[in-house]
C-alpha positions in Angstrom: 0.0 0.0 0.0 2.8 2.4 0.8 4.6 1.7 -2.5 1.4 2.1 -4.5 0.5 5.3 -2.6 3.9 6.7 -3.6 3.5 5.8 -7.2 0.1 7.6 -7.4 1.6 10.6 -5.6 4.3 10.8 -8.3 1.6 10.7 -11.0 -0.1 13.7 -9.4 2.9 15.8 -10.4 2.3 15.0 -14.1 -1.5 15.5 -14.2 -2.8 18.3 -16.3 -6.6 17.7 -16.3 -9.2 17.8 -13.6 -10.4 14.3 -14.5 -6.9 12.9 -14.1 -6.6 14.6 -10.7 -9.9 13.0 -9.5 -8.7 9.5 -10.6 -5.4 10.0 -8.8 -7.0 11.2 -5.6 -9.4 8.2 -5.7 -6.5 5.7 -5.9 -4.5 7.8 -3.4 -7.3 7.4 -0.8 -7.7 3.8 -1.7 -4.1 2.9 -1.0 -3.6 5.3 1.9 -6.9 4.4 3.7 -5.5 1.1 5.2 -2.1 2.4 6.0 -2.7 4.1 9.3 -4.8 1.4 10.9 -2.5 -1.2 9.4 0.5 0.4 11.1 -1.2 0.7 14.4 -2.4 -3.0 14.2 1.1 -4.0 13.2 2.7 -2.4 16.3 -0.1 -3.8 18.5 0.9 -7.3 17.3 4.5 -6.9 18.6 4.1 -5.0 22.0 2.2 -5.6 25.2 -0.7 -3.2 25.7 1.1 -1.1 28.4 4.0 -0.4 26.0 2.0 0.4 22.9 1.2 4.1 23.0 4.8 5.2 23.0 5.5 3.1 19.9 2.4 4.5 18.1 3.4 8.0 19.2 6.8 7.7 17.5 4.9 7.1 14.3 2.3 9.9 14.9 5.0 12.3 16.2 6.8 11.7 12.9 3.7 13.1 11.2 3.9 16.2 13.4 7.6 16.5 12.6 6.8 16.1 8.9 4.3 18.8 9.3 7.0 21.0 10.7 9.5 20.3 7.9 6.8 20.3 5.2 6.6 24.1 5.6 10.4 24.3 5.1 10.5 21.8 2.3 7.5 23.4 0.5 9.3 26.8 0.7 12.4 25.3 -0.9 10.8 23.0 -3.5 8.3 25.6 -4.7 11.4 27.5 -6.0 11.9 24.7 -8.5 9.3 26.5 -10.6 10.0 25.8 -14.2 12.6 23.0 -13.7 11.9 20.3 -16.2 8.9 22.3 -17.5 7.1 21.6 -14.2 5.5 23.9 -11.7 6.9 24.1 -8.2 3.8 22.4 -6.7 4.2 19.5 -9.1 7.7 18.9 -7.8 6.4 18.6 -4.3 4.2 15.7 -5.3 6.9 14.1 -7.4 9.6 14.2 -4.8 7.2 13.1 -2.0 6.2 10.2 -4.1 9.7 9.1 -4.9 10.6 9.1 -1.2 7.4 7.2 -0.3 8.1 4.5 -2.9 11.6 4.1 -1.4 10.1 3.7 2.1 7.6 1.2 0.8 10.2 -1.0 -0.9 12.5 -0.8 2.1 9.7 -1.9 4.5 8.9 -4.8 2.3 12.4 -6.2 2.8 13.1 -5.1 6.4 9.8 -5.7 8.2 8.4 -9.1 9.2 4.7 -10.0 9.3 4.7 -11.2 12.9 7.2 -11.7 15.8 7.3 -15.4 14.9 8.8 -14.6 11.5 11.1 -11.8 12.6 14.7 -12.7 11.4 16.2 -10.2 13.8 14.8 -12.1 16.9 16.3 -15.3 18.4 14.1 -18.3 19.1 14.2 -17.5 22.8 13.1 -13.9 22.1 10.2 -15.1 19.9 9.0 -17.4 22.6 9.3 -14.7 25.2 7.3 -12.3 23.1 4.6 -14.9 22.4 4.3 -15.6 26.1 4.0 -12.0 27.1 1.4 -11.2 24.3 -0.7 -14.2 25.3 -0.5 -13.3 29.0 -1.5 -9.7 28.2 -4.4 -10.7 26.0 -2.9 -9.3 22.8 -2.8 -12.8 21.4 -5.6 -15.3 22.1 -4.9 -18.3 24.3 -5.9 -20.5 21.4 -4.5 -19.5 18.0 -7.8 -20.4 16.3 -9.5 -17.5 18.2 -7.3 -15.1 16.2 -8.5 -16.4 12.8 -10.8 -14.3 10.7 -14.5 -14.3 11.5 -17.3 -12.1 10.4 -18.9 -12.5 13.8 -15.9 -10.8 15.4 -16.2 -8.0 12.8 -19.8 -7.4 13.8 -19.1 -7.7 17.5 -16.6 -4.7 17.3 -19.5 -2.5 16.2 -21.7 -3.5 19.2 -19.2 -2.7 22.0 -20.0 0.7 23.7 -16.4 1.6 24.3 -15.5 1.1 20.6 -18.4 3.4 19.6 -17.5 6.1 22.1 -13.9 6.1 20.8 -15.1 6.2 17.2 -17.1 9.4 18.0 -14.0 10.9 19.6 -12.0 9.9 16.5 -14.5 11.8 14.3 -14.3 14.9 16.4 -10.5 14.8 16.6 -10.1 14.0 12.9 -12.2 17.0 11.9 -10.0 19.3 13.9 -6.8 17.6 13.0 -7.4 17.6 9.2 -8.7 21.2 9.4 -5.5 22.4 11.0 -3.3 20.2 8.8 -4.8 21.5 5.6 -5.4 25.2 6.5 -2.7 26.1 9.0 -0.5 28.0 6.5 -3.7 29.8 5.4 -4.6 30.6 9.0 -1.1 31.9 9.7 -1.2 34.0 6.6 -4.5 35.5 7.8 -2.6 36.8 10.8 -0.5 39.1 8.5 2.4 36.9 7.4 3.3 36.6 3.7 3.1 33.4 1.7 6.7 32.2 2.5 6.6 33.5 6.0 3.3 31.7 6.6 4.9 28.4 5.6 7.9 29.0 7.9 5.7 30.3 10.8 3.7 27.1 10.7 6.8 25.0 11.6 7.1 25.8 15.4 3.6 24.6 16.5 4.2 21.3 14.7 7.6 21.0 16.4 6.0 21.5 19.8 3.4 18.8 18.9 6.3 16.4 18.2 7.8 16.9 21.6 4.5 16.9 23.6 3.4 13.7 21.8 6.5 11.8 22.9 6.3 13.1 26.5 2.6 12.4 27.0 2.8 9.0 25.4 5.8 8.0 27.6 3.9 9.0 30.7 0.7 7.4 29.5 2.5 4.0 29.1 4.3 4.5 32.4 1.2 5.1 34.4 -1.4 3.4 32.2 -3.7 6.5 31.9 -5.0 6.6 28.3 -8.3 8.4 29.2 -6.7 11.1 31.4 -4.1 11.7 28.7 -6.8 12.4 26.1 -8.7 14.5 28.6 -5.6 16.6 29.3 -4.9 17.2 25.6 -8.6 18.1 25.0 -8.3 20.8 27.7 -5.2 22.2 26.1 -7.0 22.5 22.8 -10.0 24.1 24.4 -7.8 26.8 25.9 -6.1 27.3 22.6 -9.3 27.7 20.6 -10.6 30.0 23.4 -7.6 32.2 22.9 -7.9 32.2 19.1 -11.6 33.2 19.3 -11.3 35.7 22.2 -8.5 37.8 21.0 -8.1 40.3 18.2 -4.3 40.5 18.7 -2.4 38.6 15.9 0.4 37.6 18.3 -2.0 36.2 20.8 -3.8 34.3 18.2 -0.6 32.9 16.7 0.4 31.9 20.3 -2.9 30.0 20.6 -1.6 27.7 17.8 1.0 26.3 20.2 -1.9 25.0 22.3 -4.7 24.0 20.0 -2.4 22.3 17.4 -0.4 20.1 19.9 -3.6 19.3 21.8 -5.2 18.0 18.7 -2.2 16.2 17.1 -1.1 14.6 20.4 -4.6 13.1 21.0 -4.2 10.7 18.0 -1.8 8.2 19.6 -3.8 7.7 22.8 -7.0 7.3 20.8 -5.4 4.6 18.7 -3.6 2.9 21.6 -6.8 3.0 23.8 -9.0 1.3 21.2 -6.3 -1.2 20.3 -5.6 -2.0 24.0 -9.3 -2.8 24.7 -10.1 -4.9 21.6 -9.4 -8.6 21.3 -9.0 -11.0 19.6 -7.0 -9.9 16.5 -9.9 -9.5 14.1 -11.9 -7.4 16.5 -8.9 -5.2 17.1 -8.3 -4.8 13.4 -11.9 -3.9 12.8 -11.9 -1.4 15.7 -8.8 0.4 14.4 -10.1 0.5 10.9 -13.4 1.9 12.1 -11.6 4.6 14.2 -9.6 5.6 11.0 -12.8 5.7 9.0 -14.4 8.0 11.5 -11.3 10.1 11.7 -11.2 10.5 7.9 -14.9 11.3 7.8 -14.1 14.2 10.2 -11.6 15.3 7.6 -14.3 15.6 5.0 -16.3 17.9 7.3 -13.2 20.1 8.0 -12.7 21.0 4.3 -16.2 22.5 4.3 -15.9 24.2 7.6 -12.7 26.1 6.8 -13.3 26.3 3.1 -16.7 27.8 2.3 -18.6 27.9 5.6 -16.2 30.0 7.6 -14.4 33.0 6.2 -10.8 34.2 7.0 -9.2 35.7 8.9 -10.9 34.5 12.1 -12.7 31.4 10.8 -15.2 32.0 13.6 -17.8 29.4 12.7 -15.1 26.7 12.2 -13.2 27.7 15.4 -16.4 27.6 17.5 -17.2 24.2 16.0 -13.7 22.8 16.7 -14.0 24.2 20.3 -17.3 22.3 20.8 -15.6 19.2 19.3 -12.8 19.4 21.8 -15.3 19.5 24.6 -17.0 16.5 23.0 -13.7 14.6 23.1 -13.3 15.5 26.8 -16.8 14.1 27.4 -16.1 11.0 25.4 -12.9 10.3 27.3 -14.5 10.6 30.7 -17.6 8.6 29.6 -15.4 5.8 28.3 -13.3 5.9 31.5 -16.5 5.4 33.6 -17.8 2.6 31.4 -14.5 0.7 31.4 -14.1 1.1 35.2 -17.6 -0.4 35.6 -16.8 -3.3 33.3 -13.5 -4.0 35.2 -15.4 -4.1 38.5 -17.9 -6.6 37.0 -15.1 -8.8 35.7 -13.4 -8.8 39.1 -16.6 -10.1 40.7 -16.8 -12.9 38.0 -13.1 -13.9 38.6 -13.8 -14.5 42.2 -16.4 -17.2 41.3 -14.1 -19.0 38.9 -11.0 -21.0 39.7 -9.2 -20.4 36.4 -9.6 -19.6 32.7 -10.6 -23.1 31.8 -14.0 -22.7 33.5 -14.8 -19.9 31.1 -15.9 -20.5 27.5 -13.4 -19.7 24.8 -13.4 -17.0 22.2 -14.6 -14.2 24.4 -11.7 -11.9 23.6 -11.8 -8.7 25.5 -15.1 -9.8 27.1 -13.2 -12.5 29.1 -13.2 -12.0 32.9 -9.4 -12.2 32.7 -9.1 -9.4 30.2 -8.8 -6.2 32.2 -9.5 -3.1 30.2 -6.9 -0.4 30.1 -7.9 2.9 31.6 
């Protein structure tokens, strides 16, 4: 998927018609759509639940870092205007595509499908990882329980904690994509020129990178996914409040250092939390795919909010909407925390009446009394 995504991205640099662009965007979405949940699922297949968010955060934080450097790169590459008869914007697509293809081919040769097939692990290490993952509930006690089943796919959509996280994903995705697409425009509306706007969009992304790593490390250390999301939502709420409440360009630019990190840094705990509390494998894969679907759906909304429904320079309607969405994320996080705490208490009571796992029917996944939900 990564390689094909890169190839289509390269093609975008050579497109000269609207119809061609539409076709390219279709295939770009097709190949990109499974990449994010696939990477999260891949990491969840290698690490115990308590160590997952930091690993996911390294990937997501790289996106923030890419956002920081994209402004610098775009400023440099756009100066290639006319090289090879191509516009500067076309070279952005071409060079990005080439790099993505390289990464796709490299991952094909360097990455293994599962820990069992990893050439860089010894047999003892493979057995240790298998033991830890089964003990933690990442892998089913019986390998057959991890096989594909439509029943497991349907079950993922019936679990309250999955639906709550999907709603939070939609709210966060709308804000995240809106900022990702329109941040240079927002910065330009504060009085900066085109090149300055690209450069001034770098620092908020850099702060997002650092904060994402720190919060994810602490979340893994103390096992507090819900409170991490709540903390980040509060940061975003304060940031949007500053952006809406001030007429001063410097204050409004400063608000970006709160609302952007608060939004970007919420993605890793959202993915980790939904992966932590979904088992077996098929249910986890479905939950992650559903979260990504809802997140991308939020991105569709954001293009309308900041495009035609809310005018520059204040983007008032969009900012108010995003502020409400951050409050919604905070409510979802606290609601999910309460629900999971209740379910863990119910499971503790059930465990007291059972001698061991063998008295429980198989195939329960995260509904097993011995599967404790991460908070």
